C-alpha positions as CSV (number, residue, x, y, z in Angstrom):
1,M,-15.3,27.9,-9.4
2,A,-12.2,28.5,-7.4
3,T,-9.2,30.0,-9.3
4,Q,-6.8,28.1,-7.0
5,P,-7.6,24.6,-5.7
6,R,-8.7,24.5,-2.0
7,F,-7.4,22.0,0.5
8,V,-9.3,21.9,3.8
9,V,-8.4,19.7,6.8
10,T,-10.9,19.0,9.5
11,V,-10.2,17.3,12.8
12,D,-13.0,15.6,14.7
13,D,-13.6,14.8,18.4
14,P,-11.6,17.2,20.6
15,G,-13.4,18.3,23.7
16,G,-16.2,16.3,25.2
17,L,-15.3,13.1,23.4
18,I,-11.5,13.2,23.6
19,Q,-10.9,15.1,26.8
20,D,-7.1,14.5,26.9
21,L,-5.6,17.9,26.2
22,A,-2.2,16.5,25.6
23,I,-3.6,14.6,22.5
24,F,-5.0,17.9,21.2
25,D,-1.8,19.7,21.8
26,R,0.3,17.1,19.9
27,A,-2.2,17.4,17.0
28,R,-2.2,21.1,17.0
29,R,1.6,21.4,17.1
30,F,1.8,19.0,14.1
31,F,-0.4,21.2,12.0
32,D,1.5,24.3,13.1
33,R,4.8,22.7,11.9
34,E,3.2,21.8,8.6
35,G,1.9,25.3,8.1
36,V,-1.6,23.9,7.6
37,P,-4.7,25.7,9.1
38,V,-7.3,23.3,10.2
39,S,-10.8,23.3,11.6
40,F,-11.3,21.4,14.8
41,Y,-14.9,20.0,15.0
42,V,-15.3,20.3,18.8
43,V,-17.7,18.2,20.9
44,P,-19.2,20.7,23.4
45,R,-20.5,18.3,26.1
46,G,-19.0,15.1,27.5
47,E,-19.3,12.5,30.2
48,G,-19.0,13.4,33.8
49,G,-20.7,16.7,33.4
50,W,-18.0,18.0,31.1
51,L,-18.9,21.3,29.4
52,L,-16.6,23.1,27.0
53,D,-17.4,26.6,28.2
54,E,-16.4,25.6,31.8
55,Q,-13.0,24.1,30.9
56,T,-10.5,26.9,31.3
57,D,-7.5,24.9,30.0
58,W,-9.4,23.7,26.9
59,L,-10.6,27.3,26.2
60,A,-7.1,28.6,26.5
61,A,-5.8,26.0,24.0
62,L,-8.6,26.4,21.5
63,H,-8.5,30.2,21.6
64,S,-4.7,30.0,21.1
65,A,-5.2,27.7,18.1
66,E,-7.7,30.2,16.6
67,R,-5.3,33.1,17.0
68,D,-2.8,31.1,15.1
69,G,-5.0,30.5,12.1
70,H,-7.0,27.4,13.0
71,D,-10.7,27.5,13.7
72,C,-13.4,25.6,15.6
73,Q,-16.7,24.3,14.4
74,L,-19.5,22.2,16.0
75,H,-19.4,18.4,16.3
76,G,-22.9,17.6,17.5
77,L,-23.7,17.8,21.2
78,D,-22.0,14.9,23.1
79,H,-21.3,12.3,20.3
80,H,-23.3,9.8,22.3
81,G,-25.1,7.0,20.5
82,C,-26.8,7.7,17.2
83,E,-27.4,11.3,18.3
84,F,-29.0,12.7,15.1
85,G,-30.1,9.4,13.4
86,P,-28.5,6.2,12.2
87,Y,-24.9,6.0,11.2
88,P,-24.3,5.7,7.4
89,P,-23.3,2.2,6.1
90,L,-19.7,3.1,5.8
91,V,-19.5,3.8,9.6
92,M,-21.7,0.9,10.6
93,E,-19.4,-1.5,8.6
94,M,-16.6,-0.7,11.1
95,G,-18.5,-2.7,13.6
96,G,-18.8,-5.7,11.3
97,P,-20.3,-6.6,7.9
98,D,-23.9,-7.1,8.9
99,I,-25.1,-3.5,8.3
100,E,-28.8,-4.4,8.5
101,A,-28.3,-5.9,11.9
102,H,-26.5,-2.8,13.1
103,L,-29.3,-0.6,11.8
104,R,-32.0,-2.7,13.4
105,A,-30.2,-2.6,16.8
106,D,-29.6,1.2,16.6
107,T,-33.2,1.9,15.6
108,E,-34.6,-0.2,18.4
109,R,-32.3,1.6,20.9
110,F,-32.3,5.2,19.6
111,G,-35.0,5.5,17.0
112,H,-37.5,7.2,19.3
113,L,-35.1,10.1,19.6
114,W,-34.8,10.7,15.9
115,R,-37.3,13.6,15.8
116,Q,-36.9,17.1,14.5
117,D,-38.1,18.7,17.8
118,L,-35.4,16.8,19.8
119,Y,-32.8,17.6,17.2
120,E,-33.6,21.3,17.6
121,D,-33.3,21.0,21.4
122,K,-29.9,19.3,21.1
123,L,-28.6,21.8,18.5
124,T,-29.8,24.8,20.6
125,T,-28.0,23.4,23.6
126,A,-24.8,22.7,21.7
127,I,-24.9,26.2,20.0
128,A,-25.3,27.8,23.4
129,I,-22.3,26.0,24.9
130,F,-20.2,26.8,21.8
131,Q,-21.3,30.5,21.9
132,R,-20.3,30.9,25.5
133,A,-17.0,29.2,24.7
134,F,-16.1,31.3,21.7
135,G,-18.3,34.4,21.8
136,R,-19.8,33.5,18.4
137,R,-22.0,30.9,16.8
138,P,-20.5,28.0,14.8
139,L,-20.7,28.2,11.1
140,S,-20.8,24.5,10.4
141,L,-22.1,21.3,12.0
142,R,-20.8,17.8,11.7
143,T,-22.6,15.2,13.7
144,G,-20.9,12.4,15.6
145,A,-20.0,9.6,13.2
146,L,-22.1,11.3,10.6
147,S,-25.4,10.2,12.2
148,Q,-28.4,11.8,10.4
149,T,-31.9,11.7,9.1
150,P,-33.6,14.2,6.8
151,E,-35.2,15.9,9.8
152,L,-31.7,17.0,10.9
153,Y,-31.4,19.4,8.0
154,S,-34.9,20.9,8.8
155,A,-33.7,21.3,12.4
156,M,-30.5,23.0,11.2
157,A,-32.6,25.5,9.2
158,T,-34.7,26.2,12.2
159,V,-31.8,27.0,14.5
160,G,-29.9,28.9,11.8
161,L,-27.1,26.6,10.9
162,R,-26.4,26.9,7.2
163,Y,-23.4,24.6,6.6
164,A,-23.3,20.9,7.2
165,S,-20.3,18.6,6.7
166,N,-22.0,15.3,6.9
167,A,-21.5,13.3,3.7
168,V,-18.6,11.4,2.2
169,T,-17.5,11.4,-1.5
170,D,-15.1,8.5,-1.3
171,P,-16.2,5.7,1.1
172,R,-13.1,3.8,0.2
173,G,-11.3,5.4,3.1
174,W,-13.6,3.5,5.5
175,K,-13.2,0.3,3.5
176,Y,-9.5,0.7,4.0
177,I,-10.0,1.2,7.7
178,C,-11.7,-2.2,7.7
179,E,-8.8,-3.6,5.6
180,L,-11.1,-4.3,2.7
181,Y,-8.5,-3.4,0.0
182,D,-9.4,-5.9,-2.8
183,E,-12.8,-4.6,-3.9
184,P,-13.3,-1.2,-2.1
185,G,-15.7,0.3,-4.6
186,D,-15.4,3.9,-5.8
187,W,-16.8,7.4,-5.2
188,D,-20.4,7.8,-4.1
189,P,-22.2,9.3,-7.1
190,A,-24.7,10.9,-4.8
191,V,-22.0,13.1,-3.1
192,P,-20.3,15.6,-5.3
193,P,-16.6,16.3,-4.5
194,G,-17.2,19.9,-3.4
195,P,-19.7,22.1,-1.7
196,Y,-23.3,21.7,-2.9
197,Q,-26.8,22.7,-2.0
198,L,-28.2,20.0,0.1
199,T,-31.6,21.6,0.9
200,S,-33.0,25.0,0.2
201,A,-31.5,26.2,3.5
202,V,-28.4,24.0,4.0
203,I,-25.1,23.7,2.0
204,N,-23.1,20.6,2.5
205,L,-19.3,20.7,2.7
206,P,-18.6,17.0,1.9
207,I,-15.7,15.1,3.3
208,I,-13.7,13.5,0.5
209,S,-12.5,10.7,2.8
210,E,-10.5,9.6,5.9
211,Y,-7.0,8.2,5.4
212,A,-5.3,8.4,8.7
213,W,-7.4,6.3,11.1
214,Y,-5.2,4.1,13.4
215,L,-2.5,3.2,11.0
216,T,0.3,0.8,10.9
217,E,3.5,1.3,8.9
218,E,2.3,-1.3,6.5
219,K,-1.0,0.5,5.8
220,I,0.5,3.9,5.1
221,P,1.5,3.4,1.4
222,K,-2.0,2.1,0.5
223,H,-3.8,4.8,2.3
224,L,-1.5,7.5,1.0
225,A,-2.0,6.3,-2.6
226,L,-5.8,6.5,-2.2
227,A,-5.5,10.1,-0.8
228,V,-3.2,11.2,-3.6
229,E,-5.6,9.7,-6.2
230,D,-8.5,11.5,-4.6
231,V,-6.7,14.8,-4.6
232,G,-6.1,14.6,-8.3
233,R,-9.6,13.6,-9.1
234,V,-11.2,16.3,-7.0
235,Y,-9.1,19.1,-8.6
236,Q,-9.7,17.7,-12.1
237,V,-13.4,18.4,-11.6
238,G,-13.0,21.7,-9.8
239,G,-14.0,20.5,-6.4
240,V,-12.7,21.2,-2.9
241,F,-10.5,18.6,-1.2
242,L,-11.8,18.4,2.3
243,L,-10.5,15.5,4.4
244,V,-11.5,14.4,7.9
245,C,-9.0,13.1,10.4
246,H,-9.4,12.5,14.2
247,V,-7.6,14.2,17.0
248,Q,-7.0,10.9,18.8
249,C,-5.1,9.6,15.8
250,V,-3.2,12.7,14.7
251,G,-2.3,13.4,18.4
252,A,-1.2,9.8,19.1
253,E,2.3,9.2,20.3
254,D,3.1,6.8,17.5
255,G,3.1,9.6,14.9
256,L,1.8,7.4,12.1
257,S,-1.1,9.5,11.2
258,Q,1.2,12.5,11.2
259,K,3.6,10.6,8.9
260,L,0.8,10.0,6.3
261,L,-0.6,13.5,6.4
262,S,2.8,15.1,6.1
263,Q,3.5,13.2,3.0
264,L,0.1,14.0,1.6
265,F,0.6,17.7,2.2
266,A,4.0,17.7,0.5
267,I,2.7,15.8,-2.6
268,A,-0.4,18.1,-2.9
269,R,1.8,21.2,-2.7
270,R,4.2,19.9,-5.3
271,E,1.6,18.6,-7.8
272,H,-1.3,21.1,-7.3
273,D,-0.1,24.1,-5.3
274,P,-3.5,24.3,-3.4
275,L,-4.6,27.0,-1.0
276,F,-4.9,25.5,2.5
277,E,-7.9,26.9,4.3
278,N,-10.0,26.2,7.3
279,V,-13.7,25.9,7.2
280,A,-14.4,29.5,8.1
281,E,-12.2,30.6,5.3
282,L,-13.9,28.2,2.8
283,V,-17.3,29.6,3.9
284,R,-16.1,33.1,3.4
285,D,-14.9,32.3,-0.1
286,L,-18.2,30.5,-0.9
287,E,-20.2,33.6,0.2
288,A,-17.9,35.9,-1.8
289,G,-18.4,33.8,-4.9
290,Q,-14.7,32.8,-5.1
291,V,-15.6,29.1,-4.7
292,G,-18.7,27.8,-6.6
293,L,-21.2,25.2,-5.6
294,L,-21.2,21.9,-7.5
295,A,-24.4,20.3,-8.8
296,G,-26.1,18.3,-6.1
297,G,-26.0,14.5,-5.9
298,G,-28.8,12.1,-6.4
């Protein structure tokens, strides 16, 4: 178990999905000002033949971020459709309340692609692009919108990816995104609030929640209160507070996601004095035994 609580910020979608480098730069500068190292989960391929390893401006920006203490990890291949299986219910609910209808539609459209051999092909392609871009393999995979089937984790083992970040401890963040504040539920008992052994070959680095998705001024107090509650609960049980945010929100010109996150960082520092780490540093501490695994979920 960690001697000092860990606080890990991950930022999804830069690269092939959000190709606007100005958005990335605004997000990166915000985290620099806050003194918070983050992990950018980068999409290596995008529409229009976009390939990360061929984008000199993006490579310069990402390499600069890494030199300054951030790091980059792998966010699927192209974030297109249900790339590695169906979306979890918390994501599907963002498209409307009829989750079963969403699942049927996605299965009819994409289900024939949910096979381990095709997953292996996608991951091999994604890793190759990432390796050409950074001169190393990624340590961790998060799929687009957390799409997954069990075969994904067998494919990860085959291609040598040991760390996933593909589960959510507190789905209430997505309930709040949908403005379902009255009866949002609670933590998912199947997802421990810290790293745990998902399969014999794969360790999951679970997301606690998302709090900063397309905010308004009126939403900030409610979302911030949920985040502060989660921080306290995670540290009480010796977990790792790992949040997800999205580059298109943190890098938005309205500054609302930045406002929430800045307040959250200040409260966490004042009340818990955590060690802010990126994913590579968390993995290093896990492998050195400085952070322990929690018992797996159901």
